N, C-alpha and C positions, 0 to 999 in steps of 0.2 A: 776319724776324719768325717766332717759333716757334709751333707748333701747341699749343693748349690743349685737354686732354680735358674735355669737358663731360659730367657724369653724366646719363644718360638715365633719366627716371622709369620705374619698373617697374609693370606692371599687377598689382594685388594678386590678381586672380582667376587670372591666369596663373602668378604666383608660387606660389599655393596648389596649383595643378594640378601644377607641377613637383615640389613637396615630396611630394605624394601618389604621383606616379610613381616617385620615388626610394624611397619607403617600400615600395611594391609590389615593386620590383625587388630589395629587400634581404630580402624574405620568401621562404622556400622555396615553390616553386610548389605542392607538395602541401598545405602548410599553408594557403596562400591559397585553395585550393579549398574548404576547410571553413569559411571565414568565414561563409557564409550560415547555417550550423548554429547560429550564435549567436542568430539570431532564433527558431529553434525551441526552444532552451533557455530563452529569455526567455518564450516561451509556456508552457513547462513550469513555470517559476517562478510565473507568474501562476496556473496551475491549482493549484499547491500552496497559494497564498495564499487560495484560495477555501474551503479547509477551515477549519472553526471550530477555534480554538485558545484555550487558557486560559493561565494564567501558566506552566504546565508546558511550553508550546511545542507543537510538532506531535505530541508523544507523548501529550498529553492528549486525551480524547475523551468523548463522551456519546452514548448510542444507546439507542433503544427496541427491544428484542428481541421475537421472537415470544412471545406471552403478555401483552404490554403492560408489561413490566418495563423501567424506565429505569435502565440501568447507566451508570456513569461511572468514569473514572480521571483523577486530577489531574495525571498526568505527573511526579510526584515520585519520590523514591527508594523509596517504599513500593510494592511490587509487588502491590497489592490492587485489587479492584474493589468499588465501593460500590453499595448499593441501599437507599435509605431508612434509613440508619443502620447497615445490616449491611455488614460487610467480609469478603471472602473472597478466596482466592488462585486458586481454580479452580472451574469450574462447567460444567454441561451443561444443555441444554434438551431436555425430553422430555414429550410429551403435555400441553402447556400449563403444565408446572411447571418451576421452576428448582431444580436440585439443586446445592448448593455446599458447599465445605469451606474452612476457614481453616487454613493450615499456617504457623506462625510461623517454621519453618526456611527457608521461601522467601519470606516476606512482606517481608523487608528484606535488605540486603546483609550484615548481621551475623547470624550463626547464633544461633538461639534454641532453647530446649529443645523437643523434638518432642512432649512429652506434653501440650502445651497446645492440641492441635488441637480444632477445633469444626466442627460440621456443620449444614447448614441444608436444609430443604425448604420452598420457597415456592410456594404455590398461591393465585393471586389476591391478596387482601389478608391472607391468613393465612401466617405464617412460624413454623415449628417448629424450634427449636434443639436440638442433641444434643451431649453431651460424650463419649459412649461410642460407639465405632465399631460395635459389635455391635448396639446399639439402633438406630443409624442405618440399618444394612444391613437389619435386620428390618423397619423401617418402609418402606423402599424396596420390599422384596419384597411386603409387605402392600398397598401402594398401587399396585403394578404400575408402578413407576418404574425398573425395571432394563432398559435397552435392550439389544438384541442387539449393536449397534455404537455405542459411546459416543464422542462427540466432545467431549473436554475442551477448554475454553478458559481463557485466563488474562488478565492485564492488558493484553496486546497484542491483544485481541479487536477493538477498535475501529480498529486500524491495518491490518486485513487487506486493505482495498481498495487499499492502496498496491501490493500485489503485482500486482493487475490493471492498475494504471496503469503499472507498470514493464514489463509485458508489451508495452505499446504504445510505450514510450519508450526501451527498450534493445534492441540495443546502440547504436543511434542513434535520435534522436527520430523516431517514425512510420515507421521503415525497414521493420519487419516488416509492418505493416498495408498499406503501399503495395506491398511486394513480393507480399503475398498477393493483393491486388486485381489486380495485373498478371498474376500467374500464373493466376488464375481467369479473367480475360478472354482470356488466350492459349489456354486450353483450349477456348474456343468457336470458335477459328480452326483452319484446316488445318495450322498450324505444328506439325511433328513433333519438333523438336529437344528432347531430354530431356523428352519428354512425360510419362513415368512419374514422373520426379523431381518435376516441377511438380505432378503430381496428388497425390503423397504429401505434398508441402509444403502444398498447399491443404487436404487432409483433416486432416493432423496439426495445423496451426495452428488450424483451426476446432475440432477436438476439444479441444485444450488450453484454448483460450479459453472454449469453451462449458462444459467441465467445471469450470474455475476459477470461472466466473461462477455456476454452480449452487451450488458449495460456499460461495461467499461470501454468496450471497443466501438460502441455506437452511442455517443453522448448527445445526439441530436434530439430535439423535441419532436413530437408527433402531431 
């Protein structure tokens, strides 16, 4: 009488574990080390989704700047900033006023005649429009609105905080802040290995982060 092979039922949990083990063995060990980073990138995506966005996507923004002016950009092809019906391509903030100009040559991707420029001076609820550059410059000097250091802004003004976020997320998510904290703590110990390099890294990263934070939060001209 011959022997008959009887199939043995497999445990589904064990079978799934075997599949996972085979998958892990087929992945390069270095690549497998970076699997946990996916969770950090997921956190990065969640942070991105907390920003308000319009139909234009993440390139659209609305922000109240110093002086109480609510500026906005719809994220479309027009590279203009709007304020209560006014449209301009560049502006700066100085002494509570908003000084802006509209240049049709840069307002859209299509080149337009450059002689259609217009200029604006906004103070509080009052907006003065100019079509002549000399009259505009004369009014700026008369009103003492010519700064020593002019910080011009454009339609990407509301996206400047992304650069601060990238400072913490690149080259790997939260790598630089964690490295900075570890180096700072190590300076408080007697450990002498490359102490000067760690000190320069702590001071340099803090200086860059602090300077960028000040520039982003104080957009006025000087």
